[in-house]
N, C-alpha and C positions, 0 to 999 in steps of 0.2 A: 271456059264455062260461058254459056250463052245466057242472054237475058231471059229467054224462054224457059230455061231450066229453073231460074230463080222464081219466075211467075208460077210455074208448076208447083214449086215447093210452097209458095205462099198460099196457093189454093188448097194444098194438102193440109196445111196448118189450120185452115178454116173449116176443114171437113172432119171426118170421123177416123182419120188415121191414128193408130195408137201412138202414144207419146214416145215410146222407145224407138219406134221406127222413124218418127220425125227427127229425133236427135241424131240418129245415124245418117239420115238424109242430109241434115244440116252439115254434118262433118264432111260429107262428100262434096257438097256445094262449095264450102269455103276452101277445101283442099284444091279445088280448081283455080283458086286465086292465090295459092301459095301458102295458106295457113294450115299447119299440121296439128295444132292443138287449140283447145278452146275451153272456155268456162262460162257458165251462165248462172247468175244468182241474183238475190235481191235482199233488201233490208227494209224494215217497216217499224214506225214508231220512233219515240225519242226517249232518252234517259234509260231508266231501269226497265221500261216497258219495250225497249228496242229489241227486235228479234231479227235474225238473218238466217239465210240458208243458201246453199248451192243447189241449183236445180240439176245441174250436171257439171262434171269437170273431167277432162280426159288427159290430165297431166300424168306423168309417170308416178307410180305409187310412192316412191321415195320422196318425190317433191311434195306430194300431198301431205305426207306424214311430217315433213320438215315445216311446211307452211302452218300446219296445225300446232305442232309442238312449240314453235317459236312465236305463236300468236301473231303471225305476220299480217293478218287482216287489219289489225289496229293501225298499221303504218303503211299499208299498201298504197302506193302512189296512184294507181289506177282507180281505186275506190275514192281516194281524195279528189281526183280530177272529175270523176263521175258526178260527185255532189255539186260541183261548181260549173258544169258544162251541160249543154242541151244537145249539141250536135256531136257526131263521131269525132274521135281524135286519135292521133298516132302517138307512139311513145315519145318521139322527139318534142312534140308540142307540150307534153307534160313535164319532161325533164327540164325544159327551159322556163317553166313557170316560176317566177320569183317568190311566190307564196308557198311553194312546195317545201315541207319540212326537210331538214337535212337527213333525218333518220329514214325518211321515205325514199330518198335518193339511193340509199344503201341497197334497197331491194332490187334496183336495176342490176347491180352486180350479182345478186342472187339469181336473177333470170339469165344473165349472160353466162354465168357459171354452168347453167343447165342447158346451154345451147340456143337460147332464144335471143334474137337481136332486134326484132321489130314486132310491132303489133298494132292492130286496129281495135278500138274500143267503142262500143255504142252504149251510151247512158240512156236509162229509161226513168221517167218521172211520172208519178201518178198522184192521186188524191190522198189526203191524210198522211202525208210524209212518206209515201211509198217511193222507193228508189230501187233501180235495178241496173245491172251491168252485164253486157255480153262482151267477152274479151276473146280476141282471136290472135294467136301467136304464130310467128314465122321464124325460121332459122336462117333467113337471109333478108337483106334490106329490100323493101318493096317500093315500087313507084306506081301507086294506084291512080288511075284517071278519076275525074269527078264522077263519071257515070259508074265506074266500078265501085267507088265508095258508096254511091247511092244504092246500088243493087245489094251490096253487103249490108248496108243499114236496114234495108227492107227485109233481108233474110234474117238478120239478127233480131229485129223487133218481132218478127213473126214467130220465131222459135221461143223467144222469151214469153210472149203472151200465151202461146200454146202450153208452155210449162206452168206458168202462173195460174192459168185457168184450170188446168187439170188438177193441180194440187190445192187450189183455192187459197193460195198464200196472199196475204196483203189485203184481204177483204175483211173489213171491220165487222165483227159479229154483232155489234150493237150500234144502233143509230145514235147520232149526236143529240144530246138532250136539247129540247127547245127552250131557248132563252126568250124572255119578254123583250119587246122593243127597247124598253128603258135599260134593261140589263145589258143588252148588246151595245147600246149607245154608250153606256158608261165604260164598258170594256174596250171599246174602240179608243176612247180617250186615255184609258190606262195604257193601251199599247203605244200611244203617242207620248207617254212619259209624264202625263199630268197627275198631280196629287188629287186626293179627294176634294180638297178645298177648291182647287183650280177647276175641277170638273163641275163642281157645284156652281161656280161663277158662270161657266159657259152655259150650263143647262138651266140655270136659275132655280136650283133646288138646294136644300141644305147639305152640308158636308156629311152629316150622319145618314141622310137618305142615300147619298152616293155610296157610302160605305156599305149600307144595307144591300143595295143592288149588286155591288161587286162581290160581296160575300155569298149572296144567293147564287150568282153565276159560278163561282168557284165550287160551291157545294154540288150544283147540278152537274158540273163537268168532272167532279170527283178529283179535284186538284187542290193541293195544299198551299200553293203560292200563286200569286198573280201572273208571274212569268209563265208558269206551266199552263195556266188557263188561257192566256193569250196565245201561246204556241199551239194549243189544241184547236182554238178557233181559226187560227191562220191555216193550219194544216187541212182543215175541213172547208176552207174557202169561205168562211163566214166573216172575214174582215181582211 
């Protein structure tokens, strides 16, 4: 597979080509690098408001069924790694991660049992807690050069954005409420672990005034706890 083919695919993703056709072209491109299966999806939000979806997955039907029935997404090591990494990674890099939960390692056996022995994954990170993953699977060990990994990363990011844009997934329907300068200032100190009294000493205002501003911020953000309010502000790049 040539670099020119990858660039043609990237141009197609930025054009008017139907998404179904783009997905099929993506599969043909990665097949040229030795990957015969792939999946693309994302998740958005935190806690009970967290949502996720596959944009496409071309695993065998029985594998998809088992993955869903056993709720394997909850302990998928590739999703675990995608949350902690920015650059593409291969399976061996994840398996050797000392932070990988033991139950997640069991999923490698699940993959091996179905014939896959290697894979390249491209994590995607966006605003407001948006995360995505494009996973490419191979039935033999691969030795990709840096340039090949770079081309595959470009290919994966292009198809992911084409899918996300087409479906509108991960785009917040409501803008983040506007906090006053004082409310935001108080919340930044809350994020630093300061109590209302300590924040009051720093800002030279009363403890009750600090509490008033923090409660107003929580109400505007529609969050019941300070931790949730801080997380919302962080996800939207406001602190």
